[in-house]
C-alpha positions in Angstrom: 16.7 10.4 15.5 17.3 13.8 13.8 20.0 16.1 12.8 19.9 19.8 13.9 21.1 22.9 12.2 20.4 26.6 12.5 18.6 28.6 9.9 19.5 32.4 10.0 16.2 34.2 9.6 16.8 37.9 10.6 19.3 40.6 11.3 19.0 39.8 15.0 20.7 36.5 14.6 23.1 37.0 11.8 26.7 36.5 13.0 28.3 39.3 11.1 25.5 41.8 12.0 25.9 40.8 15.6 29.6 41.7 15.5 28.8 45.0 13.9 26.3 45.7 16.7 29.0 44.9 19.3 31.3 47.3 17.6 28.6 50.0 17.5 28.0 49.4 21.2 31.7 49.8 22.0 32.0 53.0 20.0 28.7 54.4 21.5 30.1 53.8 25.0 33.5 55.1 24.1 32.0 58.4 22.8 29.3 58.5 25.5 26.4 58.1 23.0 24.1 56.5 25.6 20.9 56.5 23.5 22.6 54.7 20.7 24.2 52.3 23.2 20.9 51.4 24.7 19.3 50.8 21.3 22.2 48.6 20.2 22.1 46.7 23.5 18.4 46.0 23.0 19.0 44.6 19.5 21.8 42.4 20.8 19.6 41.1 23.7 16.7 40.4 21.3 19.0 38.3 19.1 20.3 36.4 22.2 16.8 35.8 23.6 15.6 34.6 20.2 18.4 32.1 20.0 17.7 30.8 23.6 13.9 30.7 22.8 14.3 28.6 19.7 16.9 26.3 21.2 14.9 25.7 24.4 11.7 25.2 22.4 13.5 22.6 20.2 14.7 20.6 23.2 11.1 20.5 24.6 9.3 19.8 21.3 7.9 16.4 20.4 6.1 15.0 17.4 4.6 11.6 16.3 2.3 10.3 13.6 -1.3 9.9 14.8 -2.6 8.1 11.7 -3.2 4.4 11.5 -4.5 4.2 7.9 -1.7 3.6 5.5 -3.3 2.0 2.4 -5.7 3.1 -0.2 -6.9 2.8 -3.8 -5.9 5.2 -6.6 -7.7 8.5 -6.3 -8.7 8.1 -2.7 -7.8 10.8 -0.1 -5.7 9.5 2.7 -5.9 11.6 6.0 -2.5 12.0 7.6 -2.3 13.4 11.2 0.7 14.6 13.1 0.7 15.1 16.9 2.9 18.0 17.9 3.7 18.7 21.6 5.3 21.8 23.1 6.6 21.2 26.6 8.2 24.7 26.8 6.6 27.4 28.8 6.5 29.9 25.9 4.7 29.5 22.6 6.6 28.5 19.5 6.0 28.7 15.7 6.2 25.4 13.9 6.6 24.9 10.1 6.4 21.3 8.9 7.1 19.9 5.4 5.8 16.4 4.7 7.5 14.8 1.6 5.7 11.9 -0.1 8.0 10.0 -2.4 7.0 7.1 -4.7 9.4 4.1 -5.0 11.9 4.1 -6.7 12.9 7.4 -5.1 13.1 10.3 -7.6 12.5 14.0 -7.5 9.9 13.6 -10.2 7.7 11.5 -7.9 8.1 13.7 -4.8 5.3 15.9 -3.5 5.8 18.1 -0.4 2.8 19.0 1.8 3.5 22.1 4.0 1.9 23.2 7.2 2.4 26.1 9.7 1.1 26.2 13.3 1.5 28.2 16.5 1.9 25.9 19.5 1.0 27.5 22.9 3.2 27.0 25.9 2.7 23.6 27.5 0.3 22.8 24.6 -0.4 20.2 22.0 -1.9 20.4 18.5 -2.6 18.1 15.6 -1.5 18.9 12.1 -3.6 17.4 9.3 -3.0 16.8 5.6 -5.0 15.0 2.9 -2.7 13.0 0.6 -4.1 12.0 -2.8 -2.2 9.2 -4.5 -3.3 9.0 -8.2 -1.1 6.0 -9.0 -0.6 2.5 -7.7 2.6 2.0 -5.9 4.6 2.0 -2.6 5.2 5.5 -1.2 7.5 6.7 1.5 5.9 9.3 3.8 8.6 11.4 5.5 11.1 12.2 6.9 9.6 15.4 8.2 11.4 18.6 7.8 10.5 20.8 10.8 11.4 24.4 11.5 10.8 25.7 15.1 11.0 29.4 16.0 9.8 32.1 18.3 6.5 33.7 17.4 8.2 36.6 15.7 10.5 34.3 13.7 13.6 36.2 14.8 15.5 32.9 15.0 14.6 29.4 14.1 16.0 25.9 14.3 15.4 23.2 11.8 15.8 19.5 11.9 14.7 16.3 10.1 12.6 13.8 12.0 13.9 10.5 10.6 10.8 8.4 11.2 9.0 7.4 8.0 5.8 5.7 7.2 4.9 3.5 4.2 1.8 4.2 2.2 0.5 1.4 -0.1 -1.8 2.3 -3.0 -3.4 -0.9 -4.2 -4.3 -1.7 -7.8 -7.8 -0.7 -8.8 -10.3 -3.5 -8.4 -12.8 -3.9 -11.2 -16.0 -6.1 -11.2 -15.9 -9.6 -12.6 -19.5 -10.6 -12.8 -20.2 -13.2 -14.0 -16.9 -15.0 -14.9 -16.5 -15.9 -18.5 -17.4 -19.5 -19.6 -13.7 -20.5 -20.1 -13.0 -19.5 -16.5 -16.1 -21.3 -15.3 -15.2 -24.4 -17.2 -11.6 -24.2 -15.9 -12.7 -24.2 -12.3 -15.9 -26.1 -12.7 -14.4 -29.6 -12.9 -12.9 -29.1 -9.4 -16.3 -29.2 -7.6 -17.5 -32.3 -9.3 -14.8 -34.6 -7.9 -15.1 -33.3 -4.3 -16.5 -35.7 -1.7 -17.0 -32.8 0.7 -20.5 -31.4 1.2 -21.4 -27.9 2.2 -24.4 -27.7 4.6 -25.0 -24.1 3.4 -26.2 -25.1 -0.1 -29.2 -27.4 0.0 -29.7 -29.5 -3.1 -32.9 -31.5 -2.1 -34.4 -34.2 0.1 -34.1 -38.0 0.3 -35.0 -40.8 2.7 -32.9 -40.6 5.9 -29.9 -42.9 5.9 -29.2 -44.5 9.2 -26.0 -43.1 10.8 -26.2 -39.7 9.2 -26.3 -36.6 11.6 -29.8 -36.0 12.9 -29.4 -32.2 12.5 -29.8 -32.7 8.7 -33.3 -34.2 9.1 -36.1 -32.0 7.7 -38.9 -32.5 10.2 -41.6 -30.7 8.3 -41.1 -32.9 5.2 -40.8 -36.0 7.3 -44.2 -35.2 8.9 -45.8 -34.6 5.5 -44.4 -37.8 3.9 -44.8 -39.9 7.1 -41.1 -41.0 7.0 -37.9 -39.5 7.9 -36.4 -37.1 5.2 -32.9 -35.6 5.3 -31.4 -32.7 3.3 -28.9 -33.3 0.6 -26.2 -30.8 -0.2 -24.2 -29.8 -3.2 -20.6 -31.0 -3.5 -18.2 -28.3 -2.8 -14.5 -27.8 -2.5 -12.3 -24.8 -1.5 -10.4 -23.9 -4.6 -6.7 -23.4 -4.1 -5.5 -21.0 -6.7 -2.0 -19.5 -7.2 -1.8 -16.3 -9.2 1.6 -16.1 -10.9 2.7 -12.6 -12.2 5.4 -12.8 -14.8 7.1 -9.3 -15.0 9.8 -10.3 -17.5 8.1 -9.4 -20.8 6.7 -6.1 -19.5 10.2 -5.1 -18.2 11.9 -6.0 -21.5 9.4 -4.1 -23.6 8.9 -1.3 -20.9 5.1 -1.6 -21.2 4.0 0.2 -18.1 0.4 0.8 -19.2 -0.2 -2.9 -20.0 1.6 -3.8 -16.8 -0.7 -1.7 -14.7 -3.7 -3.2 -16.5 -2.5 -6.7 -15.8 -2.1 -5.9 -12.1 -5.6 -4.6 -12.0 -6.8 -7.9 -13.5 -4.8 -9.9 -11.0 -6.2 -7.9 -8.1 -9.8 -8.1 -9.5 -9.6 -11.9 -10.0 -8.1 -12.4 -6.5 -11.0 -10.4 -5.0 -13.6 -12.4 -7.0 -12.0 -15.8 -6.1 -11.8 -14.9 -2.4 -15.4 -13.7 -2.5 -16.3 -17.2 -3.8 -14.5 -18.8 -0.7 -11.5 -19.8 -2.7 -8.0 -20.1 -1.2 -5.8 -17.7 -3.2 -2.0 -17.1 -3.1 0.3 -15.1 -5.3 3.9 -15.3 -6.6 5.9 -13.0 -8.8 9.4 -12.6 -10.2 9.3 -8.8 -10.1 11.1 -6.4 -7.8 9.2 -5.6 -4.6 9.8 -2.2 -3.0 10.0 -2.3 0.7 9.7 -6.1 1.0 11.5 -9.3 0.0 8.5 -11.6 0.2 7.6 -12.6 -3.4 5.3 -15.5 -2.4 2.2 -15.6 -0.4 0.8 -19.1 0.3 -2.9 -19.7 -0.7 -5.4 -18.8 2.0 -8.9 -17.3 2.3 -10.5 -14.3 3.9 -10.3 -10.5 3.6 -6.9 -10.4 5.4 -5.5 -12.6 2.7 -6.9 -10.2 0.0 -5.2 -7.3 1.8 -1.9 -9.2 1.8 -2.2 -9.9 -2.0 -3.1 -6.3 -2.8 -0.1 -5.1 -0.7 2.2 -7.3 -2.7 0.8 -6.0 -6.0 1.2 -2.4 -4.7 4.9 -3.0 -4.0 5.5 -4.6 -7.4 7.8 -2.8 -9.8 8.5 -3.0 -13.5 11.7 -5.0 -13.1 12.3 -8.8 -13.3 14.6 -10.3 -10.6 14.3 -14.1 -11.0 13.1 -16.9 -13.1 9.4 -17.5 -12.4 9.5 -21.2 -13.0 12.3 -21.7 -10.4 10.2 -19.7 -7.9 7.2 -21.9 -8.6 9.2 -25.1 -7.9 10.0 -23.8 -4.5 6.3 -23.5 -3.6 5.9 -27.3 -3.8 2.1 -27.0 -4.5 1.9 -29.9 -6.9 -1.4 -31.0 -8.3 -3.3 -29.8 -5.3 -3.6 -26.3 -6.7 -4.3 -24.4 -9.9 -2.1 -21.7 -11.4 -3.2 -18.6 -13.1 -0.3 -17.2 -15.0 -0.4 -13.5 -16.0 1.9 -12.4 -18.8 2.0 -10.1 -21.9 1.9 -12.5 -24.8 2.8 -16.1 -25.8 6.4 -16.7 -26.7 9.0 -19.4 -26.7 9.9 -18.7 -23.1 6.3 -19.0 -22.0 6.0 -22.3 -23.7 9.0 -23.6 -21.8 7.6 -22.3 -18.6 4.2 -24.0 -19.3 6.0 -27.3 -20.1 7.9 -27.1 -16.8 4.6 -26.4 -15.0 3.1 -29.4 -16.7 5.9 -31.6 -15.5 5.2 -30.2 -12.0 1.6 -31.4 -12.4 0.4 -27.9 -11.8 -2.6 -27.1 -14.0 -2.1 -23.7 -15.5 -4.4 -21.1 -17.2 -2.5 -18.3 -18.9 -3.9 -14.7 -19.0 -2.4 -12.4 -21.7 -2.7 -8.7 -22.0 -1.7 -8.4 -25.7 -4.8 -7.4 -27.5 -3.4 -8.2 -30.9 -3.4 -11.9 -30.2 -6.6 -14.0 -30.3 -6.5 -16.7 -27.6 -9.3 -18.7 -29.2 -6.9 -21.3 -30.6 -5.9 -22.4 -27.1 -8.5 -23.0 -24.4 -5.8 -22.7 -21.7 -5.1 -19.1 -22.7 -7.6 -16.2 -22.2 -7.2 -12.4 -22.6 -7.8 -9.6 -20.1 -10.8 -8.5 -22.2 -12.4 -11.9 -21.5 -11.6 -11.6 -17.8 -12.6 -8.1 -16.9 -15.8 -6.1 -17.3 -15.5 -3.4 -19.9 -17.5 -1.0 -17.8 -15.7 2.1 -16.6 -17.0 1.9 -13.1 -14.8 0.4 -10.4 -14.7 0.0 -6.7 -12.2 -0.3 -4.0 
């Protein structure tokens, strides 16, 4: 679980100085300098006791993460707690360093949070930090670097606690209210052809049809009109939408800022669709740090939104596969709609759209390149059309 090594911290535990003290003790006894011999013996015993104290405290020291909240939005403060237990009879001094590293691992993206605590004998304490992640991404919290010593820090032992936690910082969610007309038109045709009625949305009243459920009878209106009246409801359908994130163009052009903006749009649209009771899934051809699942089947609910945001948090600026081949493996067919996020229209995109058309998967493309006007194609919209331009956001 951990590797142990000794950190020399004072003259009482330095090996060379200990040999010198032994030599001084021998000479003091040889020449009958008893005061010097007693002083030298005290120093040697202090070093020995400090070693025993640190070693015994290390064997009886335990630590575990006490936090359960490992996801947030950019700029939020994430509380991290560590439960430290000292089963030794004597107090020990504990120094902890908590490294937080963003994937892919690099020293540039490493922040170390230090803490120092005195643990009483047979005692327990909680060590607290507040981590602030300013950027979307997947972060590794740990391993902990712990130094344990006697209260005077004459001698200390250090080790690395190998357990790590994963912190996911989701893309920022921005409001989409109301959806743009092209988006409404794109999804609007789906509700018209649905034979399913939603009893939540009342459209009006009509004469009761024999055989319909009695719970839909409006008794007040029936009394007023002197004949049975039943409620009618709007047609409804649960949209099945697959959000496809194509990383290839962003990776080729190394457009990190546009990539992050696109992910915010995908997260915002997923949030809006799920709030409208749609079934939303996601697929991507980008690298995913800490996971190999690049496809989440369409589903509804807040748990599904969390899964989608987690995938977007893990997504890196590197393409690993052909998006169209991945879409073929989903076997959604014409029962779903696809929202394809990419940078700009090009020949490869046209080939992808042609393949999606052969798969009978209706597709709306969302582009982030502001230099291109999508007006010429109703099946292409820009992020500006999709997102609110207000600076406010929520998570």
